[in-house]
N, CA, C and O of each residue as an XYZ file, in Angstrom:
292
protein
N      -6.011    -27.181     15.962
C      -7.269    -26.736     16.345
C      -7.199    -25.369     16.936
O      -6.253    -25.050     17.655
N      -8.217    -24.519     16.640
C      -8.030    -23.057     17.183
C      -9.021    -23.039     18.374
O      -9.831    -23.896     18.725
N      -8.696    -21.677     18.960
C      -9.476    -21.501     20.197
C     -10.829    -21.052     19.907
O     -11.131    -20.345     18.945
N     -11.686    -21.532     20.855
C     -13.064    -21.361     20.671
C     -13.421    -19.590     21.254
O     -13.301    -19.063     22.360
N     -13.865    -19.098     19.990
C     -14.179    -17.684     20.328
C     -15.748    -17.425     20.114
O     -16.270    -17.281     19.009
N     -16.339    -17.394     21.201
C     -17.839    -17.226     21.040
C     -18.146    -15.782     20.759
O     -17.535    -14.820     21.226
N     -19.144    -15.752     19.960
C     -19.379    -14.133     19.463
C     -20.903    -13.890     19.274
O     -21.385    -12.830     18.875
N     -21.569    -14.958     19.595
C     -22.938    -14.991     19.231
C     -23.849    -14.129     20.066
O     -23.405    -13.393     20.947
N     -25.158    -14.235     19.769
C     -25.916    -13.221     20.777
C     -26.301    -13.864     22.241
O     -26.489    -13.316     23.328
N     -26.339    -15.068     21.890
C     -26.444    -15.927     23.375
C     -25.268    -15.806     24.098
O     -25.373    -15.864     25.323
N     -24.154    -15.648     23.602
C     -22.930    -15.316     24.445
C     -22.981    -14.013     25.054
O     -22.625    -13.899     26.227
N     -23.399    -12.971     24.368
C     -23.493    -11.686     24.543
C     -24.343    -11.649     25.829
O     -23.954    -11.159     26.889
N     -25.671    -12.280     25.600
C     -26.730    -12.185     26.769
C     -26.125    -12.656     27.972
O     -26.305    -12.015     29.008
N     -25.376    -13.778     27.972
C     -24.815    -14.294     28.970
C     -23.732    -13.499     29.884
O     -23.504    -13.637     31.085
N     -23.110    -12.580     28.894
C     -22.063    -11.893     29.520
C     -22.816    -10.544     30.077
O     -22.342     -9.851     30.978
N     -23.794    -10.328     29.554
C     -24.576     -8.969     30.294
C     -25.434     -9.647     31.416
O     -25.558     -8.922     32.404
N     -25.958    -10.670     31.488
C     -26.467    -11.429     32.737
C     -25.512    -11.496     33.757
O     -25.854    -11.020     34.840
N     -24.214    -12.056     33.644
C     -23.259    -12.137     34.502
C     -22.808    -10.627     35.093
O     -22.548    -10.353     36.265
N     -22.798     -9.919     34.170
C     -22.356     -8.370     34.867
C     -23.429     -7.895     35.611
O     -23.295     -7.303     36.682
N     -24.411     -8.119     35.112
C     -25.914     -7.567     35.992
C     -25.634     -8.073     37.427
O     -25.538     -7.318     38.395
N     -25.507     -9.448     37.478
C     -25.534    -10.255     38.765
C     -24.522     -9.582     39.565
O     -24.740     -9.075     40.666
N     -23.157     -9.606     38.823
C     -21.865     -9.137     39.512
C     -21.845     -7.772     39.918
O     -21.167     -7.521     40.914
N     -22.515     -6.730     39.293
C     -22.622     -5.387     39.727
C     -23.639     -5.389     40.933
O     -23.301     -4.784     41.950
N     -24.688     -5.937     40.896
C     -25.682     -5.986     42.078
C     -24.951     -6.651     43.404
O     -25.353     -6.186     44.471
N     -23.984     -7.626     43.483
C     -23.540     -8.290     44.560
C     -22.204     -7.789     44.998
O     -21.845     -7.984     46.159
N     -21.388     -7.108     44.083
C     -19.868     -6.638     44.406
C     -19.938     -5.453     45.455
O     -18.980     -5.151     46.166
N     -21.172     -4.808     45.485
C     -21.261     -3.624     46.489
C     -21.343     -4.157     47.925
O     -21.124     -3.460     48.915
N     -21.673     -5.434     47.949
C     -21.741     -6.007     49.470
C     -20.365     -6.515     49.925
O     -20.207     -7.170     50.955
N     -19.570     -6.233     49.242
C     -18.048     -6.750     49.792
C     -17.715     -8.153     49.455
O     -16.684     -8.709     49.836
N     -18.670     -8.724     48.693
C     -18.250    -10.314     48.582
C     -17.110    -10.409     47.691
O     -17.015     -9.568     46.797
N     -16.195    -11.352     47.811
C     -15.241    -11.625     46.688
C     -15.808    -12.222     45.552
O     -16.864    -12.851     45.616
N     -15.045    -12.032     44.308
C     -15.519    -12.611     43.280
C     -15.820    -14.033     43.227
O     -16.781    -14.473     42.596
N     -14.954    -14.800     43.927
C     -15.222    -16.404     44.009
C     -16.627    -16.438     44.728
O     -17.447    -17.271     44.340
N     -16.943    -15.584     45.743
C     -18.158    -15.855     46.582
C     -19.421    -15.543     45.657
O     -20.466    -16.193     45.684
N     -19.153    -14.408     44.803
C     -20.321    -14.060     43.934
C     -20.473    -15.155     43.025
O     -21.640    -15.482     42.811
N     -19.465    -15.882     42.364
C     -19.840    -16.946     41.291
C     -20.212    -18.083     41.969
O     -20.893    -18.962     41.439
N     -19.733    -18.141     43.336
C     -20.153    -19.457     44.014
C     -21.704    -19.391     44.395
O     -22.398    -20.400     44.266
N     -22.139    -18.411     44.778
C     -23.511    -18.261     45.302
C     -24.597    -17.853     44.154
O     -25.748    -18.288     44.123
N     -24.113    -17.078     43.357
C     -25.094    -16.277     42.486
C     -25.008    -16.860     41.052
O     -25.977    -17.342     40.465
N     -23.654    -16.761     40.504
C     -23.517    -17.084     39.070
C     -23.499    -18.426     38.768
O     -24.052    -18.691     37.701
N     -22.983    -19.463     39.443
C     -22.802    -20.878     39.315
C     -24.291    -21.500     39.302
O     -24.716    -22.320     38.487
N     -24.984    -20.935     40.375
C     -26.389    -22.046     40.396
C     -27.347    -21.483     39.214
O     -28.218    -22.228     38.766
N     -27.186    -20.160     38.707
C     -27.933    -19.589     37.580
C     -27.619    -20.277     36.612
O     -28.239    -21.279     36.255
N     -26.477    -19.756     35.995
C     -26.014    -19.980     34.837
C     -25.218    -21.253     34.394
O     -24.933    -21.408     33.207
N     -24.822    -22.261     35.456
C     -23.803    -23.304     35.543
C     -22.661    -23.295     34.698
O     -22.377    -24.213     33.929
N     -21.864    -22.015     34.882
C     -20.583    -21.704     34.279
C     -19.593    -21.822     35.108
O     -19.829    -21.396     36.238
N     -18.356    -22.346     34.889
C     -17.227    -22.396     35.541
C     -16.602    -21.087     35.974
O     -16.730    -20.038     35.343
N     -15.975    -21.215     37.002
C     -15.224    -19.728     37.346
C     -14.409    -19.105     36.297
O     -14.430    -17.889     36.105
N     -13.539    -20.093     35.470
C     -12.907    -19.451     34.700
C     -13.740    -18.792     33.409
O     -13.287    -17.888     32.707
N     -14.802    -19.302     33.269
C     -15.740    -18.695     32.175
C     -16.163    -17.336     32.995
O     -15.948    -16.247     32.462
N     -16.665    -17.396     34.074
C     -16.941    -16.224     34.992
C     -15.961    -14.974     34.669
O     -16.368    -13.856     34.352
N     -14.815    -15.291     34.780
C     -13.742    -14.511     34.743
C     -13.642    -13.733     33.269
O     -13.639    -12.509     33.144
N     -13.562    -14.677     32.206
C     -13.605    -14.066     31.008
C     -14.571    -13.467     30.497
O     -14.385    -12.688     29.562
N     -16.067    -13.758     31.115
C     -16.988    -13.098     30.863
C     -17.090    -11.417     31.406
O     -17.676    -10.502     30.829
N     -16.337    -11.359     32.671
C     -16.325    -10.118     33.250
C     -15.238     -9.436     32.078
O     -15.486     -8.299     31.677
N     -14.346     -9.980     31.687
C     -13.206     -9.207     31.057
C     -13.966     -8.847     29.783
O     -13.861     -7.708     29.331
N     -14.798     -9.850     29.128
C     -15.364     -9.547     27.619
C     -16.475     -8.518     27.647
O     -16.936     -8.084     26.591
N     -16.935     -8.101     28.876
C     -17.792     -7.132     29.112
C     -17.405     -5.603     28.492
O     -18.231     -4.801     28.057
N     -16.057     -5.419     28.557
C     -15.579     -4.168     28.112
C     -15.409     -4.279     26.726
O     -15.149     -3.195     26.203
N     -15.484     -5.474     25.760
C     -15.125     -5.592     24.682
C     -16.616     -5.272     23.852
O     -16.579     -4.779     22.724
N     -17.586     -5.517     24.353
C     -18.950     -5.359     23.874
C     -19.177     -4.113     23.449
O     -19.114     -3.248     24.322
N     -19.516     -3.641     21.946
C     -19.549     -2.369     21.641
C     -20.701     -2.326     20.663
O     -21.359     -3.354     20.506
N     -20.979     -1.319     20.046
C     -22.241     -1.008     18.976
C     -21.669     -0.594     17.651
O     -20.728      0.199     17.645
N     -22.097     -1.007     16.669
C     -21.469     -0.628     15.277
C     -22.261      0.166     14.654
O     -23.304      0.407     15.263
N     -22.112      0.735     13.498
C     -22.743      1.993     13.040
C     -24.387      1.793     12.774
O     -25.133      2.740     12.526
N     -24.739      0.663     12.849
C     -26.178      0.244     12.590
C     -26.848      0.096     13.874
O     -28.038     -0.218     13.832
N     -26.211      0.292     15.185
C     -26.622      0.484     16.339
C     -26.810     -1.198     16.800
O     -27.491     -1.471     17.788
N     -26.234     -2.126     16.099
C     -26.116     -3.433     16.467
C     -25.113     -3.664     17.478
O     -24.005     -3.130     17.416
N     -25.482     -4.485     18.459
C     -24.226     -4.778     19.431
C     -23.220     -5.919     18.912
O     -23.657     -6.971     18.447
N     -22.051     -5.688     19.002
C     -21.063     -6.550     18.594
C     -19.928     -6.584     19.760
O     -19.650     -5.720     20.592
N     -19.311     -7.997     19.519
C     -18.477     -8.450     20.508
C     -16.843     -8.477     19.645
O     -16.469     -9.231     18.747
N     -16.172     -7.438     20.275
C     -14.837     -7.174     19.611
C     -13.780     -8.065     20.188
O     -13.812     -8.358     21.384
N     -12.801     -8.529     19.346
C     -11.792     -9.174     19.596
C     -11.033     -8.555     20.621
O      -9.981     -9.067     21.005
């Protein structure tokens, strides 16, 4: 069995939402765990590990030649 590698638009939207929430609250000095516990988990219902994967994936989202958003490996 291979690893699950989500690349759909809904995943991309969740990554954007996680990063928007994270950027909004990181400036207040909260730890990543507190941001996840107070804001991310109640809204999106994702586990802490998925939260960290989405923060990492945000750097891999780009645009192709047609201007379409893509998630790179």
